[in-house]
C-alpha positions as MATLAB code, in Angstrom:
seq = 'MDPTLQTRLLDAVDAGFDTQTAFLAELVAHPSTRGKEQSAQDFMASELYARGYELDRWQIDIDEIKSLPGFSPVLAPYEDAVNVVGSHRSRSKMGRSLILNGHIDVVPEGPLDMWDSPPFVPRIADGWMYGRGAGDMKAGLASNLFALDALRACGLQPAADVFFQSVVEEECTGNGALACLARGYKADAALIPEPFAESLVTAQLGVIWFQVHLKGLPTHVAYAGSGSNAIEAAIPLIAALHEMETRWNLPDQRPADYAHMDHALNLNIGKIQGGDWTSSVPAWCVFDVRMAIFPGQSIKAAKAEIEAVLLDAARENAFLKNALPEIVYHGFHAEGYALSVDQSACAAQAVGALDAAHGAVTGETLDRAAITATTDARFFGLYADTPALVYGPRAEAIHGFNERVELESMRRVTKATALFIADWCGVEET';
ca = [
      92.836  105.399  111.509;
      92.480  102.247  109.650;
      95.225  101.398  106.946;
      92.935  100.052  104.931;
      89.932  102.847  105.294;
      92.227  105.873  104.750;
      93.435  104.283  101.303;
      89.974  103.854  100.402;
      88.789  107.298  101.204;
      92.166  108.774   99.487;
      91.179  106.427   96.144;
      87.762  107.796   96.535;
      88.812  111.569   96.675;
      90.802  110.566   93.135;
      87.977  108.200   91.864;
      85.864  112.146   92.275;
      88.213  114.682   91.214;
      87.553  115.135   87.598;
      83.714  115.626   89.253;
      84.895  118.343   91.434;
      86.818  119.969   89.199;
      83.958  120.499   86.869;
      81.914  121.556   90.138;
      84.228  124.326   90.714;
      84.512  125.529   87.482;
      80.427  125.795   87.075;
      80.516  127.912   90.935;
      83.235  130.232   89.907;
      81.270  130.731   86.817;
      78.721  132.495   89.326;
      80.027  136.097   89.330;
      78.813  135.688   93.662;
      79.815  139.550   94.510;
      78.122  141.272   97.477;
      74.268  141.291   97.333;
      74.416  139.163   94.012;
      75.121  135.938   95.516;
      71.611  134.385   94.695;
      72.821  132.046   91.730;
      75.373  130.688   93.431;
      73.113  130.174   96.583;
      70.998  128.273   94.223;
      73.449  126.330   92.824;
      74.840  125.137   96.255;
      71.508  124.187   97.624;
      70.552  122.197   94.599;
      73.841  120.453   94.995;
      73.063  119.670   98.657;
      69.135  118.582   98.710;
      71.157  116.473   95.590;
      72.682  114.518   98.553;
      69.940  114.244  100.264;
      70.947  116.715  103.726;
      68.804  118.532  105.324;
      68.591  122.024  103.616;
      68.202  125.461  105.544;
      67.923  128.633  103.378;
      67.215  132.199  105.164;
      67.808  135.376  104.567;
      69.853  137.252  106.870;
      67.798  139.584  109.387;
      70.010  142.206  110.509;
      67.682  142.402  113.538;
      68.179  139.124  114.719;
      71.621  139.427  114.658;
      72.724  143.484  115.640;
      73.261  142.657  119.349;
      75.274  140.143  119.090;
      78.916  140.165  119.637;
      80.857  140.612  116.736;
      77.909  141.959  114.554;
      79.600  144.708  111.801;
      77.238  147.455  110.594;
      75.813  147.736  107.344;
      74.851  151.073  105.250;
      71.831  149.523  104.250;
      69.037  146.595  105.017;
      70.389  142.951  103.623;
      67.390  142.495  100.470;
      69.232  139.065   99.301;
      71.732  137.599  101.820;
      71.107  134.357  101.784;
      72.683  131.828  103.641;
      72.736  127.768  102.701;
      73.152  125.072  105.119;
      73.084  121.143  104.668;
      72.667  119.350  107.799;
      73.770  115.788  107.709;
      72.533  114.002  110.779;
      73.998  111.151  113.034;
      72.068  107.866  113.989;
      74.715  106.829  116.213;
      76.074  110.159  117.314;
      79.219  108.430  118.587;
      81.462  110.854  117.215;
      82.249  114.954  117.454;
      80.344  117.369  115.349;
      81.674  119.539  112.915;
      80.573  122.889  111.220;
      82.366  122.766  107.507;
      82.007  126.749  106.861;
      82.560  128.360  103.646;
      81.697  131.459  102.027;
      80.527  132.375   98.682;
      80.785  135.623   98.565;
      84.017  137.156   96.283;
      85.587  140.338   96.234;
      84.493  142.832   92.900;
      86.818  141.693   89.817;
      87.799  145.311   88.930;
      88.907  146.547   85.307;
      88.059  143.615   82.908;
      91.383  144.688   80.590;
      93.562  143.206   83.758;
      92.793  140.196   83.491;
      94.027  137.407   80.821;
      90.931  135.633   79.960;
      87.682  136.765   81.657;
      87.124  136.728   85.502;
      84.031  134.539   85.878;
      84.945  132.134   82.911;
      86.433  129.626   84.008;
      90.177  128.119   82.988;
      92.616  125.315   83.674;
      96.221  125.978   82.237;
      99.097  124.688   83.627;
      97.724  122.982   87.289;
      96.307  126.265   88.202;
      92.110  127.045   88.057;
      91.622  130.596   86.794;
      88.676  133.262   87.645;
      87.219  135.017   90.930;
      86.624  133.122   93.347;
      88.288  129.980   92.325;
      90.850  130.332   95.350;
      88.652  132.516   97.561;
      87.452  130.573   98.492;
      85.104  128.259   95.875;
      87.741  125.804   95.645;
      87.575  125.597   99.829;
      83.611  124.762   99.242;
      84.266  122.301   96.369;
      86.954  120.539   99.024;
      84.689  120.265  102.175;
      81.657  118.894  100.047;
      84.041  116.392   98.033;
      85.399  114.861  101.337;
      81.843  114.683  102.688;
      81.364  112.420   98.961;
      84.773  110.452   99.128;
      83.020  109.347  102.454;
      79.408  108.632  100.690;
      81.566  106.458   97.911;
      82.887  104.306  100.589;
      79.247  103.491  101.911;
      79.645  105.499  104.996;
      78.993  108.840  106.734;
      80.501  110.886  110.077;
      78.904  109.325  113.430;
      78.362  112.588  114.484;
      76.242  115.812  112.967;
      77.945  117.700  110.114;
      77.197  121.562  109.582;
      78.222  122.156  105.322;
      77.825  126.297  105.532;
      77.635  128.323  102.578;
      77.949  131.871  103.402;
      77.663  135.758  102.690;
      79.125  138.727  103.913;
      83.093  137.351  104.911;
      84.547  139.653  102.342;
      83.082  142.407  103.905;
      81.068  141.832  107.965;
      81.377  138.642  108.568;
      77.826  138.811  109.224;
      76.756  135.567  107.432;
      78.659  133.410  109.808;
      77.036  134.860  112.622;
      73.557  134.660  111.347;
      74.763  130.958  111.337;
      75.557  131.186  115.137;
      72.251  133.090  115.756;
      69.722  129.904  114.250;
      71.735  127.935  116.247;
      74.712  125.944  114.505;
      76.463  125.181  117.023;
      79.417  122.234  117.236;
      82.582  121.063  118.566;
      84.842  121.877  116.010;
      84.676  124.392  112.730;
      86.855  123.336  109.325;
      87.084  126.622  107.386;
      88.933  125.981  103.933;
      90.956  129.297  103.502;
      93.734  129.655  100.919;
      96.432  129.925  103.089;
      98.431  127.256  101.197;
      98.094  123.998  103.432;
      99.476  125.833  106.546;
      97.232  125.740  109.870;
      96.008  129.325  110.770;
      97.341  129.750  114.507;
      96.136  133.589  114.580;
      94.282  136.278  112.355;
      94.362  140.185  112.623;
      90.849  141.611  113.555;
      89.978  145.023  110.735;
      87.945  147.519  110.942;
      85.968  149.575  108.086;
      85.195  153.240  108.197;
      84.273  156.384  105.991;
      86.215  159.869  106.976;
      82.979  162.536  105.041;
      84.523  166.145  104.607;
      83.222  168.724  103.559;
      84.228  172.214  101.751;
      83.017  175.207  100.476;
      82.129  175.353   96.629;
      83.403  178.322   94.422;
      84.933  178.252   91.166;
      88.749  177.436   90.767;
      89.070  180.676   89.174;
      88.582  181.716   92.941;
      89.906  179.127   94.762;
      91.639  180.724   97.233;
      88.219  181.442   98.995;
      87.241  178.069   99.117;
      88.266  175.034  100.898;
      89.449  171.825   98.511;
      87.989  169.042  100.612;
      90.033  166.413   98.865;
      93.347  168.475   99.040;
      92.341  167.985  103.071;
      92.391  164.467  102.953;
      95.732  164.544  102.620;
      97.342  165.497  106.291;
      94.299  163.437  107.731;
      95.742  160.301  105.752;
      99.035  161.152  106.656;
      97.910  161.276  110.269;
      96.559  157.764  110.354;
      99.595  156.081  108.787;
     101.431  157.593  111.749;
      98.882  155.883  113.871;
      99.725  152.997  111.564;
     103.413  152.776  112.586;
     102.918  153.297  116.038;
      99.971  150.350  116.505;
     103.303  147.483  114.281;
     105.922  148.722  116.959;
     107.890  145.675  118.969;
     105.761  146.658  122.133;
     102.573  146.803  120.657;
     102.957  143.118  119.195;
     101.355  139.995  120.582;
     103.612  136.681  120.590;
     102.412  135.330  117.028;
     103.164  138.609  115.057;
     106.619  138.965  117.066;
     108.406  138.812  113.893;
     106.379  140.585  112.111;
     107.887  144.316  111.634;
     104.471  145.144  109.875;
     101.239  142.656  110.616;
      98.703  145.940  110.501;
      98.231  147.663  107.232;
      96.301  150.428  106.883;
      94.480  150.948  103.322;
      92.802  153.969  101.691;
      90.241  151.287   99.631;
      88.205  153.971   97.539;
      88.028  157.947   97.647;
      85.117  160.019   96.047;
      85.128  163.727   95.866;
      83.814  166.642   94.106;
      81.244  167.587   91.368;
      82.859  169.468   88.473;
      86.475  169.759   87.023;
      86.467  173.837   86.888;
      84.688  173.587   90.509;
      86.242  173.842   93.521;
      85.602  170.354   95.590;
      83.006  170.682   98.225;
      83.017  167.297   99.585;
      85.158  163.805   99.723;
      84.759  160.573  101.353;
      87.854  158.204  101.764;
      87.280  154.700  102.580;
      89.335  152.680  104.915;
      90.166  149.071  106.440;
      92.660  149.682  109.274;
      94.014  146.332  111.092;
      94.424  145.197  114.915;
      96.443  143.002  116.505;
      94.515  139.819  118.823;
      93.481  140.960  121.843;
      93.497  144.454  120.899;
      90.132  146.101  122.072;
      87.602  147.322  118.714;
      86.747  150.153  121.162;
      89.443  151.548  121.992;
      91.185  151.301  118.554;
      87.978  153.519  117.068;
      88.570  155.803  119.865;
      92.113  156.220  119.068;
      91.379  156.461  115.452;
      88.638  159.267  115.892;
      91.261  161.253  118.227;
      94.316  161.230  115.639;
      91.858  162.191  112.902;
      90.082  165.026  114.615;
      93.272  165.949  115.677;
      94.788  166.577  112.676;
      91.728  168.334  111.762;
      92.189  170.414  114.124;
      95.656  171.594  112.739;
      94.334  172.201  109.824;
      93.173  175.878  108.595;
      89.905  174.845  106.712;
      88.846  171.390  109.010;
      89.527  173.182  112.043;
      86.244  174.471  111.240;
      84.608  171.723  109.392;
      85.687  168.618  111.344;
      85.580  165.492  109.401;
      82.684  162.828  110.476;
      83.493  159.030  110.672;
      80.945  156.584  109.775;
      81.819  153.079  111.123;
      80.278  150.180  108.144;
      81.348  146.632  107.350;
      84.360  145.132  109.573;
      84.299  145.438  113.010;
      85.921  142.261  113.073;
      87.890  141.408  116.185;
      91.522  139.239  115.815;
      91.400  135.503  116.820;
      94.328  133.118  117.553;
      93.969  129.624  117.837;
      97.396  129.705  119.335;
      95.979  130.482  123.072;
      92.814  127.937  123.262;
      94.831  125.424  125.594;
      91.584  123.324  125.888;
      91.304  119.777  125.159;
      89.141  119.712  121.939;
      91.475  122.352  120.600;
      94.646  120.352  121.046;
      92.619  117.031  119.905;
      90.837  118.959  116.645;
      94.938  120.257  115.874;
      96.209  116.857  116.260;
      93.717  115.079  113.894;
      94.019  118.021  111.063;
      97.541  117.098  111.418;
      97.761  113.442  111.244;
      95.657  113.705  108.016;
      97.899  116.478  106.516;
     100.759  114.553  107.523;
      98.755  110.834  105.917;
      98.437  112.940  102.567;
     101.373  114.984  102.053;
     104.310  113.282  103.877;
     105.054  116.219  106.002;
     104.389  117.744  109.170;
     101.417  120.648  108.722;
     102.587  124.195  109.031;
     102.005  126.778  111.256;
     101.134  130.269  110.292;
      99.909  133.730  111.530;
      98.551  135.685  108.954;
      97.547  139.304  108.782;
      93.684  138.872  107.098;
      90.910  137.714  108.887;
      88.505  135.280  108.445;
      85.227  134.258  109.620;
      86.779  131.769  112.071;
      86.590  134.898  114.759;
      82.872  133.997  115.191;
      83.510  130.383  116.357;
      86.438  130.505  118.349;
      85.200  133.839  120.396;
      81.702  133.891  120.327;
      80.880  130.005  120.492;
      83.816  128.514  122.518;
      84.879  126.258  118.876;
      88.277  125.569  118.075;
      88.217  127.500  114.580;
      90.558  125.327  112.027;
      91.568  127.539  109.024;
      93.484  125.412  106.485;
      92.640  125.395  102.673;
      94.212  125.155   99.255;
      97.433  126.862   97.537;
      95.910  130.251   95.784;
      97.293  132.859   94.452;
      96.213  136.416   93.387;
      93.170  135.944   95.486;
      92.071  139.908   95.722;
      94.023  140.625   92.384;
      93.776  139.990   88.655;
      94.585  136.437   87.097;
      93.175  134.981   91.121;
      93.716  131.322   90.619;
      94.173  128.110   92.505;
      96.130  125.335   92.343;
      94.113  121.743   91.301;
      96.500  119.451   92.798;
      96.851  121.831   96.329;
      93.052  121.320   96.271;
      93.069  117.572   95.736;
      95.188  117.466   98.728;
      93.356  119.509  100.966;
      90.107  117.314   99.923;
      92.102  114.384  100.949;
      93.078  115.522  104.341;
      89.591  117.353  104.922;
      87.863  113.560  104.216;
      90.978  112.279  106.861;
      89.643  114.784  109.570;
      86.339  114.299  109.110;
      86.700  110.054  109.146;
      88.933  110.568  112.415;
      86.976  113.768  114.266;
      83.315  112.593  113.678;
      84.130  108.727  113.530;
      82.368  106.667  110.868;
      79.252  104.668  110.502;
      77.758  102.553  107.705;
      75.275  104.757  105.326;
];
């Protein structure tokens, strides 16, 4: 890249950084948990419209995506699941097209008394912005937008089409990103600034969500011997699932990206409900499970083993063998994705462009990392033949309390993104 252009872009990010930080604070103030993303999407749409981007806003229709690869089942129809896309259309079409993807939804905030300050009242302390969603991943959305702003401040724009996506459902299904593919948004590469500390994600796990429903025989606790406690019946089933988890993590089960990790796949019992009355033996219990799978591991085969494990354990239980559990899948049906196995020239060029941009900003080589989470990158990499680069700022406690993002890291990511866009897409005058 021309050194003069590089300097101009870096200076433009610095000049706009106070505005970017204020933008992030306003975005964090929108409590965009699942089903409540509308106000945050209104804000994103207004910002894109004000910049003159071609605006597309639509409600996800399950019927339009349920037959597509990568779809994750949901328990109820969508009512307010709205995606927002702002499109830049190049005049010259001289460069390579790009998707800038990020999700607007955040995980629940949990008990408020466990936060040092209200989760949706962003605050800055010691160089960090605190608030639910600050790191995961509203700082990334801000980086994408203000990287484009930096080009504009230099009188330039991408010389290829760029699609800025603000999607819902990343934290539970990924159906928001899938809906963008179904709507026809395709590009030569995708960049997703998830908060992985300025490293390039080389591989990510898949995730399966499911519920296990148990039913017992209601009786007064004084006669507990004649009833079956559905909550206690869950215990041997959970133990059997953890034994499965151990088997799946054995060295001979790990692909190369995860060979160095002793326990990459984690099973989580995320929620349990049961019973109706303290002095009644619980007649029912439902527990929710998250289980990870490796890239290349079949979801169909994983589900078959999960079901066999649960039913085999149930048949060894005096009560459960007469009332086998019901397994309900909802939420993530996510395959793993490994950018590292993409041997295409396009992937190599995209990684090279990002490596160069990161080096120009930090003076360091771009770190690579396999992660034990999932992102929307899988939709582009697995189903659209599009290399998906996951590269975003440093954040902490992203699903915990006092979630925060390092502002200087966000600045560096914004600079690297601006340089990457200029290199990958090329530039033309506005």
